[in-house]
C-alpha positions in Angstrom: 88.8 -5.5 -151.3 92.3 -4.0 -150.8 93.2 -0.9 -148.7 93.3 1.5 -151.7 89.7 0.6 -152.6 88.7 1.1 -148.9 90.5 4.5 -148.8 88.7 5.6 -152.0 85.4 4.4 -150.6 86.1 6.4 -147.4 86.9 9.6 -149.4 83.7 9.1 -151.5 81.5 8.6 -148.4 83.0 11.6 -146.6 82.6 13.7 -149.8 79.0 12.6 -150.3 77.8 13.9 -147.0 76.3 10.5 -146.1 76.4 9.7 -142.4 76.6 6.0 -142.8 77.2 3.5 -145.7 77.0 -0.3 -145.4 78.6 -2.5 -148.1 78.1 -6.3 -148.1 80.0 -8.5 -150.4 80.3 -12.3 -150.5 83.0 -12.6 -147.9 83.0 -9.1 -146.3 80.8 -6.5 -144.7 82.0 -2.9 -144.4 80.3 -0.1 -142.5 81.5 3.5 -142.8 80.2 6.2 -140.5 81.1 9.8 -140.7 80.7 12.5 -138.1 82.3 15.4 -136.4 85.3 14.8 -134.1 85.3 16.6 -130.7 88.4 18.6 -132.0 86.2 20.0 -134.8 87.5 17.9 -137.7 85.7 15.2 -139.7 86.1 11.6 -138.5 85.4 8.5 -140.4 84.8 5.1 -138.6 85.3 2.0 -140.7 84.1 -1.4 -139.5 85.3 -4.3 -141.6 83.8 -7.7 -140.7 84.7 -11.0 -142.4 81.2 -12.5 -142.9 82.1 -16.2 -142.2 84.2 -15.4 -139.1 82.6 -12.9 -136.7 79.2 -11.6 -135.9 78.7 -7.8 -135.8 78.9 -7.5 -132.0 82.4 -8.9 -131.7 84.0 -7.4 -134.8 87.0 -5.2 -134.4 86.3 -1.5 -135.2 89.0 0.5 -137.0 89.1 4.3 -136.3 90.5 6.3 -139.2 90.6 10.1 -139.2 90.5 11.5 -142.7 90.0 15.0 -144.1 86.9 15.4 -146.1 87.7 15.2 -149.8 86.7 18.0 -152.1 83.8 17.3 -154.4 85.5 19.1 -157.2 87.7 17.2 -159.8 91.4 17.7 -159.5 92.8 20.1 -162.1 96.5 20.1 -163.0 98.7 21.3 -165.8 99.9 18.5 -168.2 103.6 18.3 -168.6 103.7 16.7 -172.1 105.2 18.8 -174.9 102.2 19.3 -177.2 99.6 19.1 -174.4 101.5 21.4 -172.0 99.2 24.4 -172.7 96.1 22.4 -171.8 94.6 21.7 -168.4 93.9 18.1 -167.4 90.6 17.5 -165.6 91.0 14.3 -163.5 88.5 11.9 -161.9 87.8 12.7 -158.2 86.6 9.2 -157.5 86.7 5.6 -158.8 83.7 4.4 -160.7 82.2 4.1 -164.2 82.5 7.1 -166.5 79.4 8.2 -168.5 79.4 11.0 -171.1 75.6 11.3 -171.1 73.0 11.8 -168.3 71.0 8.9 -169.8 71.1 6.4 -172.7 68.7 8.5 -174.8 70.2 11.9 -173.9 72.9 13.9 -175.7 76.5 14.0 -174.3 77.3 16.7 -171.7 80.3 17.9 -173.8 82.0 17.1 -177.1 85.4 18.0 -178.4 85.2 21.7 -179.2 82.6 22.5 -176.6 83.1 25.8 -174.8 82.7 25.2 -171.0 82.5 27.5 -168.0 83.5 26.9 -164.4 80.7 24.8 -162.8 79.5 23.1 -166.1 78.8 19.4 -165.8 81.3 17.5 -168.0 80.3 13.9 -167.2 78.8 11.5 -164.6 80.8 8.9 -162.7 78.7 6.1 -161.1 80.1 4.6 -157.9 78.1 2.2 -155.8 74.9 2.9 -157.7 75.2 6.7 -157.0 75.6 9.0 -160.0 78.0 11.9 -159.4 78.0 15.0 -161.6 81.6 16.0 -162.4 81.8 19.7 -162.8 84.5 21.8 -164.4 86.8 24.0 -162.2 88.0 26.0 -165.3 86.5 27.7 -168.3 87.8 27.0 -171.8 87.3 24.6 -174.7 87.3 20.8 -174.5 90.1 19.7 -176.8 90.2 16.0 -176.0 88.1 13.4 -174.2 90.5 10.8 -172.7 88.0 8.1 -171.6 85.5 6.1 -173.6 81.8 6.2 -172.5 80.8 3.5 -169.9 84.5 2.8 -169.0 85.8 2.2 -165.5 88.0 5.1 -164.2 90.4 5.3 -161.3 90.8 8.1 -158.8 92.9 10.9 -160.3 92.7 9.4 -163.8 92.8 12.1 -166.6 89.3 12.5 -168.2 89.5 15.7 -170.3 92.0 18.1 -171.8 90.8 21.7 -171.7 92.3 24.7 -173.5 91.9 27.6 -171.1 92.7 30.4 -173.6 
């Protein structure tokens, strides 16, 4: 697991409101605890333990202060010529993108769907948690940029929305 994946995991845990998350893989154990710092800000503690090398009691503890990430997707203007009038809705987390709430359910949105601020556009599954991704804008979905059941990265464009 590299530092970018750990940083994304920290942001996800801070955003989720969970107080502690433990992750065990073949060669690594990670514990992430969130709480309030005495100065009033949010603090995240990360403990990374190589499984084969050190027991929990002697493992080094890394202290990282991070701001709590917004649970809203990032919305930016697209700078391409023909898409410049559209707003891009991006993924707020890494995970697996799903267009439907379940295998036998209809998709949240299709191309041409009118959406309002707060409407659920998709679900992103990260670490067996399903996160509703809500729209920050109102408009019409003009393009879905990701295939169903595809992995997505943090800040990856998901939808183009015409706000007019």
